[in-house]
MDAnalysis code that builds the backbone (N, CA, C; Angstrom):
import MDAnalysis as mda
import numpy as np

u = mda.Universe.empty(360, n_residues=120, atom_resindex=np.repeat(np.arange(120), 3), trajectory=True)
u.add_TopologyAttr("name", ["N", "CA", "C"] * 120)
u.add_TopologyAttr("resid", np.arange(1, 121))
u.add_TopologyAttr("resname", ["MET", "SER", "TYR", "SER", "HIS", "LEU", "ALA", "THR", "PHE", "GLU", "ARG", "GLY", "LYS", "LEU", "GLU", "ALA", "LEU", "HIS", "GLN", "MET", "ALA", "CYS", "PRO", "ALA", "ARG", "GLN", "ILE", "ALA", "LYS", "THR", "LEU", "ASN", "ARG", "HIS", "HIS", "SER", "THR", "VAL", "SER", "ARG", "GLU", "LEU", "HIS", "ARG", "ASN", "ARG", "GLY", "THR", "ILE", "TYR", "THR", "CYS", "GLU", "LYS", "ALA", "ASN", "GLU", "SER", "TYR", "ARG", "ILE", "ARG", "ARG", "GLU", "ARG", "SER", "ILE", "PRO", "LYS", "GLY", "LYS", "VAL", "THR", "SER", "SER", "LEU", "ILE", "GLN", "ILE", "ILE", "GLU", "GLU", "LYS", "LEU", "ALA", "CYS", "THR", "TRP", "SER", "PRO", "GLU", "GLN", "ILE", "GLN", "GLY", "ARG", "LEU", "LEU", "GLU", "GLY", "LYS", "ILE", "SER", "PHE", "LYS", "THR", "ILE", "TYR", "ARG", "TRP", "LEU", "TYR", "LYS", "VAL", "CYS", "PHE", "PRO", "VAL", "GLU", "MET"])
u.atoms.positions = np.array([
    [0.843, -1.175, 0.000],
    [0.000, 0.000, 0.000],
    [0.885, 1.234, 0.000],
    [0.668, 2.135, -0.933],
    [1.472, 3.348, -1.003],
    [0.867, 4.426, -0.102],
    [1.708, 5.368, 0.255],
    [1.292, 6.439, 1.147],
    [1.474, 7.762, 0.428],
    [0.506, 8.643, 0.547],
    [0.645, 9.990, -0.003],
    [0.130, 10.993, 1.031],
    [0.775, 12.143, 1.062],
    [0.395, 13.182, 2.001],
    [-0.898, 13.846, 1.555],
    [-1.581, 14.445, 2.502],
    [-2.804, 15.175, 2.173],
    [-2.455, 16.409, 1.346],
    [-3.224, 16.653, 0.324],
    [-3.027, 17.834, -0.509],
    [-3.753, 19.022, 0.120],
    [-3.455, 20.198, -0.380],
    [-4.049, 21.419, 0.155],
    [-5.572, 21.398, 0.034],
    [-6.068, 20.982, -1.132],
    [-7.527, 20.964, -1.311],
    [-8.184, 19.923, -0.409],
    [-7.483, 18.828, -0.103],
    [-8.034, 17.831, 0.826],
    [-8.128, 18.407, 2.229],
    [-7.119, 19.188, 2.607],
    [-7.172, 19.838, 3.924],
    [-8.312, 20.846, 3.980],
    [-8.568, 21.512, 2.865],
    [-9.696, 22.448, 2.808],
    [-11.023, 21.738, 2.996],
    [-11.196, 20.598, 2.322],
    [-12.422, 19.806, 2.488],
    [-12.525, 19.291, 3.918],
    [-11.378, 18.825, 4.447],
    [-11.352, 18.312, 5.820],
    [-11.783, 19.411, 6.787],
    [-11.279, 20.634, 6.570],
    [-11.651, 21.756, 7.433],
    [-13.158, 22.002, 7.396],
    [-13.718, 22.046, 6.198],
    [-15.154, 22.315, 6.054],
    [-15.991, 21.222, 6.721],
    [-15.641, 19.972, 6.483],
    [-16.394, 18.863, 7.074],
    [-16.214, 18.809, 8.586],
    [-15.015, 19.134, 9.051],
    [-14.756, 19.123, 10.500],
    [-15.561, 20.225, 11.191],
    [-15.688, 21.383, 10.546],
    [-16.477, 22.479, 11.126],
    [-17.963, 22.145, 11.166],
    [-18.392, 21.243, 10.262],
    [-19.791, 20.799, 10.284],
    [-19.996, 19.653, 11.269],
    [-18.970, 19.360, 12.075],
    [-18.998, 18.331, 13.119],
    [-19.187, 16.926, 12.561],
    [-18.655, 16.664, 11.381],
    [-18.697, 15.310, 10.820],
    [-17.659, 14.455, 11.529],
    [-17.966, 13.196, 11.787],
    [-16.974, 12.315, 12.404],
    [-15.830, 11.998, 11.430],
    [-14.696, 11.597, 11.987],
    [-13.495, 11.334, 11.192],
    [-13.732, 10.260, 10.129],
    [-14.496, 9.239, 10.457],
    [-14.762, 8.169, 9.484],
    [-15.567, 8.672, 8.286],
    [-16.498, 9.554, 8.535],
    [-17.301, 10.110, 7.438],
    [-16.439, 11.039, 6.577],
    [-15.591, 11.837, 7.226],
    [-14.677, 12.718, 6.485],
    [-13.745, 11.876, 5.623],
    [-13.227, 10.801, 6.196],
    [-12.320, 9.923, 5.464],
    [-12.998, 9.303, 4.255],
    [-14.230, 8.895, 4.426],
    [-14.982, 8.305, 3.314],
    [-15.173, 9.334, 2.196],
    [-15.464, 10.572, 2.567],
    [-15.655, 11.642, 1.593],
    [-14.354, 11.951, 0.843],
    [-13.239, 11.939, 1.576],
    [-11.935, 12.234, 0.977],
    [-11.305, 11.018, 0.307],
    [-11.937, 9.858, 0.456],
    [-11.397, 8.598, -0.061],
    [-10.023, 8.309, 0.557],
    [-9.955, 8.490, 1.866],
    [-8.756, 8.234, 2.665],
    [-9.107, 7.301, 3.805],
    [-8.065, 6.762, 4.429],
    [-8.285, 5.914, 5.601],
    [-8.644, 6.806, 6.782],
    [-9.499, 6.304, 7.651],
    [-9.956, 7.120, 8.790],
    [-8.821, 7.505, 9.728],
    [-7.792, 6.651, 9.818],
    [-6.676, 7.001, 10.704],
    [-5.863, 8.169, 10.146],
    [-5.816, 8.327, 8.826],
    [-5.138, 9.479, 8.226],
    [-5.809, 10.769, 8.667],
    [-7.117, 10.787, 8.609],
    [-7.876, 11.968, 9.016],
    [-7.713, 12.206, 10.510],
    [-7.789, 11.161, 11.309],
    [-7.632, 11.301, 12.759],
    [-6.258, 11.850, 13.121],
    [-5.212, 11.311, 12.469],
    [-3.856, 11.802, 12.741],
    [-3.706, 13.276, 12.343],
    [-4.274, 13.634, 11.201],
    [-4.204, 15.029, 10.745],
    [-4.875, 15.961, 11.744],
    [-6.032, 15.584, 12.226],
    [-6.736, 16.411, 13.204],
    [-5.979, 16.449, 14.530],
    [-5.401, 15.323, 14.909],
    [-4.659, 15.250, 16.167],
    [-3.389, 16.107, 16.101],
    [-2.660, 16.049, 14.972],
    [-1.437, 16.833, 14.815],
    [-1.705, 18.330, 14.893],
    [-2.854, 18.744, 14.430],
    [-3.160, 20.164, 14.319],
    [-4.237, 20.608, 15.301],
    [-4.308, 19.943, 16.425],
    [-5.314, 20.335, 17.416],
    [-4.795, 21.529, 18.197],
    [-5.592, 22.051, 19.030],
    [-5.231, 23.230, 19.826],
    [-6.342, 24.230, 19.691],
    [-6.282, 25.004, 18.629],
    [-7.367, 25.937, 18.339],
    [-8.274, 25.276, 17.297],
    [-8.925, 26.060, 16.508],
    [-9.798, 25.534, 15.462],
    [-8.939, 25.078, 14.287],
    [-9.261, 23.920, 13.708],
    [-8.511, 23.389, 12.569],
    [-8.745, 24.279, 11.348],
    [-7.657, 24.786, 10.778],
    [-7.736, 25.522, 9.513],
    [-6.718, 24.938, 8.554],
    [-7.079, 24.884, 7.277],
    [-6.188, 24.275, 6.296],
    [-4.906, 25.085, 6.118],
    [-4.958, 26.417, 6.285],
    [-3.760, 27.239, 6.153],
    [-2.740, 26.907, 7.242],
    [-3.217, 26.847, 8.490],
    [-2.320, 26.517, 9.599],
    [-1.801, 25.089, 9.477],
    [-2.666, 24.178, 9.044],
    [-2.264, 22.785, 8.883],
    [-1.204, 22.650, 7.799],
    [-1.367, 23.367, 6.681],
    [-0.367, 23.329, 5.614],
    [0.962, 23.905, 6.075],
    [0.922, 24.993, 6.813],
    [2.148, 25.596, 7.326],
    [2.846, 24.656, 8.304],
    [2.090, 24.023, 9.190],
    [2.665, 23.056, 10.128],
    [3.272, 21.875, 9.394],
    [2.588, 21.415, 8.357],
    [3.095, 20.309, 7.543],
    [4.419, 20.694, 6.891],
    [4.484, 21.912, 6.322],
    [5.697, 22.366, 5.652],
    [6.868, 22.435, 6.643],
    [6.620, 22.945, 7.836],
    [7.666, 23.047, 8.860],
    [8.134, 21.658, 9.290],
    [7.183, 20.746, 9.542],
    [7.556, 19.371, 9.925],
    [8.366, 18.705, 8.826],
    [7.979, 18.942, 7.581],
    [8.657, 18.341, 6.434],
    [10.092, 18.852, 6.312],
    [10.296, 20.151, 6.507],
    [11.645, 20.723, 6.443],
    [12.528, 20.176, 7.554],
    [11.967, 20.010, 8.737],
    [12.748, 19.506, 9.867],
    [13.124, 18.046, 9.710],
    [12.375, 17.307, 8.904],
    [12.640, 15.877, 8.768],
    [13.783, 15.571, 7.805],
    [14.215, 16.566, 7.019],
    [15.285, 16.350, 6.054],
    [16.627, 16.512, 6.759],
    [17.505, 15.505, 6.676],
    [18.793, 15.598, 7.360],
    [19.651, 16.730, 6.803],
    [20.383, 17.378, 7.672],
    [21.212, 18.519, 7.276],
    [22.498, 18.084, 6.577],
    [23.031, 16.933, 6.922],
    [24.286, 16.483, 6.327],
    [25.458, 16.794, 7.241],
    [26.598, 16.195, 6.942],
    [27.771, 16.345, 7.792],
    [28.801, 17.315, 7.236],
    [28.653, 17.708, 5.979],
    [29.652, 18.555, 5.340],
    [29.434, 20.013, 5.745],
    [30.427, 20.591, 6.421],
    [30.377, 21.990, 6.828],
    [31.375, 22.796, 5.995],
    [31.311, 24.104, 6.103],
    [32.221, 24.948, 5.322],
    [33.675, 24.747, 5.739],
    [33.934, 24.574, 7.039],
    [35.312, 24.343, 7.489],
    [35.825, 22.987, 7.011],
    [34.952, 22.000, 6.988],
    [35.326, 20.681, 6.504],
    [35.597, 20.710, 5.006],
    [34.801, 21.472, 4.260],
    [35.025, 21.610, 2.821],
    [36.376, 22.258, 2.556],
    [36.718, 23.259, 3.356],
    [38.007, 23.923, 3.191],
    [39.154, 22.940, 3.401],
    [39.072, 22.108, 4.431],
    [40.110, 21.108, 4.702],
    [40.190, 20.112, 3.548],
    [39.034, 19.649, 3.078],
    [39.001, 18.676, 1.978],
    [39.610, 19.280, 0.720],
    [39.270, 20.541, 0.404],
    [39.828, 21.194, -0.779],
    [41.344, 21.338, -0.685],
    [41.842, 21.665, 0.514],
    [43.300, 21.781, 0.705],
    [43.985, 20.446, 0.457],
    [43.401, 19.387, 1.002],
    [44.013, 18.059, 0.847],
    [43.917, 17.563, -0.597],
    [42.801, 17.868, -1.268],
    [42.675, 17.475, -2.670],
    [43.684, 18.226, -3.536],
    [43.955, 19.497, -3.190],
    [44.954, 20.274, -3.917],
    [46.349, 19.677, -3.738],
    [46.564, 19.012, -2.616],
    [47.838, 18.323, -2.359],
    [47.833, 16.910, -2.931],
    [46.856, 16.595, -3.753],
    [46.662, 15.303, -4.442],
    [46.408, 14.135, -3.485],
    [45.763, 14.422, -2.367],
    [45.358, 13.343, -1.471],
    [44.104, 12.701, -2.045],
    [43.942, 11.417, -1.820],
    [42.717, 10.738, -2.241],
    [41.658, 10.923, -1.153],
    [40.375, 10.765, -1.514],
    [39.329, 10.852, -0.476],
    [39.531, 9.845, 0.656],
    [40.091, 8.680, 0.357],
    [40.362, 7.690, 1.403],
    [41.410, 8.204, 2.378],
    [42.460, 8.857, 1.842],
    [43.501, 9.410, 2.714],
    [42.945, 10.552, 3.560],
    [42.147, 11.382, 2.954],
    [41.547, 12.508, 3.691],
    [40.680, 11.981, 4.824],
    [39.841, 11.022, 4.515],
    [38.933, 10.448, 5.527],
    [39.716, 9.807, 6.654],
    [40.805, 9.135, 6.346],
    [41.600, 8.455, 7.359],
    [42.343, 9.392, 8.282],
    [42.631, 10.604, 7.820],
    [43.434, 11.540, 8.613],
    [42.648, 12.730, 9.155],
    [41.357, 12.746, 8.943],
    [40.543, 13.848, 9.461],
    [40.454, 13.765, 10.975],
    [40.702, 14.881, 11.623],
    [40.602, 14.924, 13.078],
    [39.230, 15.437, 13.508],
    [38.704, 16.406, 12.757],
    [37.394, 16.954, 13.135],
    [36.309, 16.322, 12.276],
    [35.287, 15.845, 12.913],
    [34.142, 15.294, 12.184],
    [34.423, 13.955, 11.533],
    [33.519, 13.045, 11.692],
    [33.604, 11.744, 11.035],
    [32.836, 11.816, 9.727],
    [33.502, 11.543, 8.651],
    [32.889, 11.587, 7.337],
    [33.495, 10.460, 6.506],
    [32.678, 9.796, 5.728],
    [33.189, 8.674, 4.948],
    [33.789, 9.173, 3.640],
    [34.664, 8.357, 3.068],
    [35.261, 8.738, 1.789],
    [34.212, 8.776, 0.688],
    [33.141, 7.996, 0.841],
    [32.058, 8.024, -0.149],
    [31.369, 9.388, -0.151],
    [31.216, 9.988, 1.024],
    [30.632, 11.322, 1.116],
    [31.529, 12.338, 0.433],
    [32.839, 12.190, 0.597],
    [33.788, 13.090, -0.073],
    [33.686, 12.924, -1.585],
    [33.596, 11.683, -2.062],
    [33.433, 11.445, -3.503],
    [32.123, 12.068, -4.010],
    [31.025, 11.884, -3.274],
    [29.737, 12.467, -3.689],
    [29.825, 13.980, -3.781],
    [30.438, 14.592, -2.767],
    [30.604, 16.033, -2.782],
    [31.478, 16.457, -3.959],
    [32.562, 15.726, -4.214],
    [33.484, 16.036, -5.296],
    [32.793, 15.960, -6.654],
    [32.011, 14.901, -6.884],
    [31.287, 14.771, -8.154],
    [30.222, 15.849, -8.297],
    [29.604, 16.205, -7.190],
    [28.569, 17.240, -7.226],
    [29.175, 18.591, -7.607],
    [30.378, 18.889, -7.100],
    [31.048, 20.153, -7.375],
    [31.645, 20.152, -8.790],
    [32.288, 19.057, -9.163],
    [32.990, 19.007, -10.453],
    [32.067, 18.734, -11.635],
    [31.023, 17.945, -11.411],
    [30.120, 17.558, -12.497],
    [28.670, 17.860, -12.105],
    [28.303, 19.134, -11.990],
    [26.934, 19.456, -11.568],
    [25.911, 19.000, -12.633],
    [24.791, 18.539, -12.164],
    [23.712, 18.084, -13.044],
    [22.834, 19.278, -13.354],
    [22.677, 19.573, -14.630],
    [21.830, 20.695, -15.029],
    [20.452, 20.197, -15.400],
    [19.449, 20.960, -15.032],
    [18.081, 20.568, -15.342],
    [17.438, 21.601, -16.206],
])
């Protein structure tokens, strides 16, 4: 079974039906969603009155926070660039790094991303 997030228009319908005091199962049937999806959405955004604008904003914030930041920092990039200029391999750089644990595969990914950017 695949999972998809609620769309903005679904949240709008959910808001309207919720304000009419429809139960979660009836709202779910109308939206063609599982009742637990609707219940979780209402539970996540409880507090004041459910509005689709606030729910969308909360969703966007939760979504941004769930994406990992990564381990590569500007100071680490500077060290890696210095070592690459000295013809060190990513394996040698990774083995001798004192600050931060980073794999040589991450260095290779960063290197390919910088040297061979993908254009869209």
